[in-house]
C-alpha positions, 0 to 999 in steps of 0.5 A: 500499499501506498502512502501519502506524506510530508517529508523532509527537504532534505528526503525531497532533494534526494529523491530528485537527485535521482530523477532524470529531466530535472529540473532546479525549479524542481527543488526545496531551493525554488520552493523557498525562493518562491516562499519569499519572493511571492508569499506562499508556504512549500509543502513537499510531499513523498509516496512512499512504499511499505517499505517507507521508499519514496517513489514519487513526489510532488510540492505542492504551495499554499499562497494567501488565497488558500490556493494549492499549486501542484507541481508534479515530478 
């Protein structure tokens, strides 16, 4: 069974490093930049398997109006 859970910035970035065709905008550094420049709150999510290995991730940002923006990787 897969679980969706909040993951740390380190887990998020480490997973991104293992993937092909990624972009710096898929990093937590970009999420933190967006936090400062656009007043959004980044949330880092991981889909994990039975052994707690991340099999997919997504970062979402919550803006001041309460809207989520999803960036899937």
